[in-house]
N, C-alpha and C positions, 0 to 999 in steps of 0.2 A: 504494500499500499504506499501512497505517497500523499503528503499534504501539498496543498496547491501550491504554495509559494515558499522558498527558503531565502526570499530577499525581503528586507524591511523589518526582519525581527530584531529583537533587541533583549538585552539581559533582563531577566526578571527581578523586581525588587526583592530585597532580603526578606521583607515580611510576607511575600507571597510564597517564597520557597519554604520558609518556616512553616506556613499554614499548610502547605502541601505534605510536608513531613509529619505534621500532627495528624493529618486525615490518614495518612498511610499507616501510622502507628496505630491509630484507633480501629482500622480496618483489619490489618494484619498481624497487629502486636509489634513491639519493639524490635528492631533489628532488620526487618524486611525492608523497611524504607531506605536502608543503606545500599541495597542493590537495585531499587526501583526508582528511587528519587532522581538520580542524575540522568536516567533515560527520560523521565517525564520532564524535567526542566529543559533537557536539551530539546525535546520535541517542542515545548512551548516557545523557546527562544528562537526556533528555526522558522517559524510562521509569521506572516505579516500581521501585526497587530492593527486593530481597527480603532478608530477615534470613537468615544462613547456617544450614544444617542442623547439628544437633549432631554428627552423624558421617555419612560418606559412605556406608557400607554395613556390614552385619553379617551374622551367621548366619541371621537371619530373612528375609534378602532372597532371594527365589525369584520369577522372572519367568515369566510364561506369554505365549507368542507366538501372537496371533490377528488375524483379520481383523475389521473392524467389522460385517460381516454373516455371521460364521462361524455363527451360529444365528439363525434367523428364526420369527417367528410373525405371523399376520394381525393388520392394523391397528395395528402397533407400529413405530416407528423401530428398525432393527437395532441401533443403538448402545445403545438403551434396553433391548433384550432380551438383548444381550450382557451388559450390567451386571447385570441381573437373574439371568440364569442362572449367570454366573461367581460372583457373591456367594453365591447359594444353595449352589453346589457346591464351591467352593474358596476362598471369600472367607476362610476361616480359616486357610489354608496357603499361599496365594499372596499376596505382598506387592505385586508389580508386574505390569504389563501392557504388554508391546510390542504397541502398537495398530499394525497394519500400515497402509500409506498409506490415509488416509481423505478425501483430497482428489479433486476432479474429476479424471478420468484417461481415457486413451483406449486403453491396451494394458498388456500385462503386469501384470495384476491389481493395478493402482495405481501402478505404478513409472514410468509416463509421465505425468507430473503436469501439468495443465493450468492449475491455479490453486492457488498455495501458500497463499493467504489464506482459502480456502473450504473447507467440508466438503461432500462429496458429497451432493447433496440425497437421492439414494437411501438414504443412511445415517442422516441426521438433521441436526442443527444443531450449532453450537459449544457450545450449553449441555449437550448430551447427551455431548460429550467432556469438558467440565468436570465433570458429574456422575460421570463414570468417574474423573476425577482425584481426586474426594473418597473414593472407595473403594480405589484402587489408585496406586501410584507410576507414572505414565504414561511410556513411552518413545514418542517420536514418530519417525516416519521422516523424516530430512532427505535428501530425494533431490535433492541439489544438483549433482551432477555433470552432470545434463541435465535438460531439460524435454520435455513432449510438443509435436509439431509444432503442436498446437492451442492452446498457450500464447499468451496476449495478447503476451508478449515476443517469440516468434518470429513471430508474425503481424505485428508492428509492424516487426521486423527486415527481414523480406520486403518490406514496404512501403516501406522506405527511411527510416523514421523516425530522424531524427538522434539522438533521445535513446537509441535502441537500437542505433546503429551499434556494430560490434564486440562485440555481446553473444555471438555465435556465431562459429565459426571456419570460415570458407570459404577453401578453397585450390584451386590448380590441380590437376585430376585427374591430370595427369601426374607429380605430385610422388612421388618414391620414399618410400613410407612402410613398407618392408619391416622397419624396425627397431622398429615400434611394436608393442608386445605386445598381442595379441588375446585376448579372453575368448569369442569367438564364431566362427562360421564366416562369418558375414554380412560384406559389404564395409565397410570402415572409412568411406568417403565415400559420401554420398547427394546426387544432383542435385536441387535444388529451383528451380522457377521464382520469379523476383523481379518486383516491380511494373513494373520497366523493361522486362521482356520478355526479360531475360537469364536464364541458367541458372547457379547457383553451386553447386559441390560442398561439402557441409557435413559437419563431423566427426560421425560417429555411432558411438560405441564399441559400443552394445549393440543398436540396431535401428534401422530406418529411420524410425521414430516417435519416437525418443528422440534428441534433437539435444543436442550437449554445449555446455555454456556456456563462455565464453572468459574466464577469470579473468585474463589478462593486461590486460584492461580493468578498471581500478579500480572502475568504476561497477558491474560485476558483483559484486564482493565487497561492495559497500555494500549493494546490493539483497538479496544472500543473507543477510548479517549482519541485516538487518531482518527478513527471513523467520524466522530463528531466534529473535529476540526476540519476535517474534509468537507463535511456539510456546510459549515460556516463559510469556508472559503468558495463554495459554490452558490452562495447566496441565502442560505438559511438565516432567518432572523428569529426564528423561534424553533425550539427543538422539543417535540413531543416524546417523552419516554415511555413508550408502549409497555403495558403489563409490568410496570417497574416494581410493583409490590412484591413479586415473586423472585426477585434479582439473586438474592443470597439464599443457599440451601444449606440446612443444618439439620441432619437427622435427629429426631427426638423432639423436634419443634414444629410449629405450624407451617414453617418456610414462608411467611407472609409477614412483612413490615419488619424484618429483622433489623437490628441496630446497623449491621454493616451496609444494608441496603441504603439507609438514611445517610450514612457517612459517605458512600460512594456519590450520592446526589450532591451533598455538600462539597465534595472534591470537584466534581464537574462544575459546580457553581463558582468555586474559586478559579477554575481554569478559564472559564467563559468571562468572568469579571476581569480577568488579567489580560486576555488578549483580544476580546471582542465585547467590551462591556455595552450593556443593552440588549444582548442576544438572551431571549427569554427561554427559561425551562418550564416546561408543562408536564405535570405528571398524571398518568392515566392509571387510576387505581379503583375499579368497579367493586367497591366495598361499602359497608356502612358508613354513615357520615362521620362519626367520631373517629374513625380509623383514616378516613380520607383526608381530613383537614390536618393530620399530623405531618403531611408532607410539605406545610408551610414551614416546618421547623420553627424557628423563633421570628419568623416574617422576613428575615433578611439573608438567611443562609440556605435555604433549600429552593422549592420550587417558586417561581414568580407567579404562576398560576396553577390553580388546582381544579380539575373538572368538578363541576357542581351535579354529581351524579343523582342526588334525590329529587332534582327538579323535574326531570321528564316523567317519572311515575307518579310523583305528587300532583302535578298539574294534570296528567290524565285522570287521576282519581277525582280531582275537584270537579272536572266537567262532566264525568259520568254520574257523579253524586249531586251535582248542582250546588256543591257546598264546599267553600274555600277554608274551612276551618282547619284542617289538618296542614293545609299548605300554609295558611297564615301563621298558625302556631310555630310551625318550623322556621319559616322564613324570618319570624320576628326574633329569634334567637341567634341569628347569623352574626358572628362577631367580625368587624373589619379586621382582616389579617395584618396589615401594616401598610404605610404609603408605598412600599416597594413590592407589594404583592395583592393579588386579588382573585376572584373566582373566574373561571371560565364557564359561562353559562351556556346551556344549550339544551334543546328539546329532542333532537334527532341527530344522528350520525350515521356513518356507514355500518355500524354495530346496531344491535336492538336497543330496547329500553331495558337497561338493567334493573333487576328486582331486588338484589342484595342491598343496595343503597337504602331502602325503605325498610329493612328490618328493624323493628321497634317503632317504626313510624306509621306503617299501615299494618292492620291485623290481617290474619291468614285469609279470612273470609273476603277481605277488600281485594287482596292480591289474587285470589281465585275469580272474583268477579271481572277484574281486569283481564286475565287470562282468558275467561269465557267470551268477553266482548271482542277481543282481538281475533280468536278463533272464528267467531261468527262472521268476521269482515275478511275471511281468506287469509288471516295471518297465521302466525306458527308461535310456538313456545318452546324454548331450549330449556334443558335441565341440567342439574349439576348433582354430583354424588357427595354426600356428607360422611364425616367420619364414621358414622354408625352404619354405612350402607344404604341409608335411606336416599331417595331422590326428591329434589324439590325444584320449583321453577327458578330459574336463573335470569332468564332474558326474554322479553317479548320482541318478536322478530315481525316487523311491520313498518310501513311509512307512517309518519305521524298524523297525516291528514286522515288515514283510515283508522288509526287507533282512537281518534277522538270521537268518531262517530258512533252513535248508539247501534246496537245490533240490528233493529228494525229501522233501516234509514230511509224511510220514505218522507224525504225532506226536499226542499228547494236548493239548487245550487248556491244561491245567495246565503241561505242560512248556514250551509257547510262552510262557506268562505268566511262569514263572520266569525264562526266558532274558532276556525283556524287562525284567523287574525287576532282574536282576542287572546288566545293562548300564546301567541308570538309577542303580543303587547306586553304580557306578563314577563316574558324572557328579556325583552328589550328594556324593560323599566327597572329591572333589579340591579342591584350594585354588582359590577364586574364587567368582563368583556365578553359580549355575545358572539356565539358561533352558530352558524346556520348551514344546515346540510343541503346541498345541491337539489336533492329530491324534494325538499320542503319549499325551497325559495322558487322552484319551477313546477309546483303543483302536481307531483307525481302520485299515482296509485300504487297499490301493491302489485308485485310481479310474480305471482305464485307460479307461473310456468317456468320461471328461471329457478326457483327453489325446487320444483318438481324434477326438473331436467338434471340438476346438479346433485339433488339430495342433501343439499346444504341449506338450512332454514335462512340464514342471513342474506342469501343472494335476493330474497324477495325485496330487499331495500337497496339493491346495487345494481339496478338496470342502468345500461348506457344507452346512448341516443344517437340517431342520425341527426346532423345538424340541420339538413334540409327540411327533414319532418318536424324537428322542433321549432325551427324558425316560422314554419307555416302556422303551427298551432299557436305560437306566441303573437302572431300578426293577426289572429282572428279575434275580434272584440268579444265574441260570444263564447269563447273557450275558457275552460277551468284554467288552463296555465297562464293565459293573458291576464285573468282577473286576480289569481293569486300573486303573480309576480308584481302587478301594478299595486296591490294593497301591501305587499311586504315592502315595496319600495318607499311607499308613503310613510309607513312606520319608521323604517331605518332613517329616511331623510329627516324626519322630525327629531330622532334621536341625536344624530350627529351634528346638529346645529345647536344643541342645548348643553351648556356647560353643567347643569344640574346633574346630567347623566355620565358625567366623569365616573370612571370605575371606582374611585375612592371617594366620590361625594357621598355625603351624609345620607342614610337610609332609616326611614321610620316607617314600619309596617303597622297599620292600625286597623281597628275592627270597624268595618262598614257593613256588617251584616254578612249571612252565609253566603249570599249570592255574588258578592262582589269583593274581589282581590283588591285592596287599596294600599298604596305605598306612597309616600312623601319622599322626594329627594331634593337635597339642598347642596348647591355648589360648593366646591372646596373652599372658596374665599366667603361663602355665606350670602352672596348678594343675589342669588336666584334660587327660587324654590318651585317645584312642579308637584302637583298631586295628580297621581294616575289611578284612574278606576277602571277595572275590566269586569264585565259580567260573565259569569260561568254557568248561570242557569238556563239561559235561553228565554228568559221572560223579560218582558219591560219592567223597569223598577226605577226607584229613586233613592239617591243617598244624600243624607243630611250631614254635612261636614264642615269643619273650619276650613277658612281659605287658607291658602299658602301665605306665608309671611304675616299671619294675624291682621290682614287689612281691615280697615273699618267698614261700616256699613255704606253701601252705594258704590263700592269697588267693583270694577268690571274684570271679570276673569275670561280669558280667550282659550278656547279649545284649540291646541296646537293642530289638531288633525283635520277639523273641518271649519274651523273659524267662528263657530258659534260663541254667543256671549252669555255669560252667567253673573249675575248681579248679586252682591253680598247684602245680608239683612243688616239691620242696624247692629246687632252683636257680632258682626263678622261671620255669621254662619251662612252657608250657600247650599241651596237645594239644587241637586243635579239630576236631571232625568237620563236614564241610560236605557237604549233600546235592547231588544234581546241580543245577547253576545256583543254588546256594544262596548266601545273603549272611549275614555274621555281623559285627555292629558291637559290639565289646566294650569295656567300660569298668569299671573297679573298683566294686565295689559300696559 
């Protein structure tokens, strides 16, 4: 492997070297740093150092999640087509792009990576990725818990190459691994033939094609650190650490959230702060909320952003029940991480809607109702195996538009779009950086044919499109895609113009009745306040609330979305009428 540049590097400050030594000591114990630190420091001193960003994030930051071949057209590299398509349709409202794995791969739509250093030739070349980075702040997937079995690293490990000894974790298949937390129903260990004619059972957390790296070997840490630096050199402004919670393995433990995992993230934070300050780390940990937020560390030393995993299922539950109580009670407890950290808010992604994050937040009966509703709309439910051998729902596999709909969906298209818009208004109003999946922004439906053909439930939400067909639908004023994109553009446009939606702006979630999710946001400098009201019941209603900024009677509040005016009473109270699945974002005129 090579890092992009060996020019422009400079010596590391002494305090950075000392910090790296401390990280290594905490990961491996005293003594290992002596052999590892010089190589790590040399790596960092050889790369071109980037100037710091003026700010980590602000209200204009909105990410789109998409595959490199999400849109295709004849005789064009898909990465070039995606760039052209997105620039034309959302380039003025979307600031960043989470480019899903664009490396050579063998399974799981890119998450079984063969070569970290290459672009899948079917998508294009590194220059096409770098062109995208010129238009969008790019998030790369760092799929560094595991590699494909076709990875040269694993091939060389199977061949007994001494340079790759202990790159992967092989254990006696009779070992008791029941304490290991499982995200799948597949076996934890997979047997592989090796060049000496033997068979070794290798740790495979996610599938038999995805073999886990062994970070107990410092050479693995060095190799992956080099990969991350290479991503930054090719234009990554954000690094998504996929499945990071499973990184460190230690028999006799859950092998989840171990201290060494957190310390490795801290080391990578130190590395990036030293050579590319402002490059953001995002941790992907589909686990209960209290565990998830530990990846903020002290707010300044681990992830800059943590996925807000409870938000998608809690929002679904609110709309299905017509009651925001659970969602409101949870959101009201969210602490601001720090000025250097925030949440990555989302409702849908390339994966499904995770259910583990709402353990303790939703009851078993509520989760079962969500599963039944998704199945009734041609969706799927994925399961995991617990330590006692029982199987429980792990993930809802569906597009979010379908997931929101009731089982008996005899509704007008306008009503469905209003509900979808109200859900995304909640997403966009909350503290954090919002991320929106391509299939949500462009009004996609479930793709059961894809799931049935491949036998993989997640494919139901991963359809790719012909650009010509998609453009034709978007240009039709009567189409679902046209209506959804226009509604979403309106919401995003309002958000990115308003300082009160800064990711670190103050947030107050208040009780406006069971039917309405209500949140007040106040800008960082305190001079702008917005009251956001979203209906989840599907019935017309009225909210009686204090005006933003405690305005006196007779003050006029303007709805940022439709321009309607609402006048306060003598005591500063304002009555706001909200249509079914309506959204009101109110600010002082």
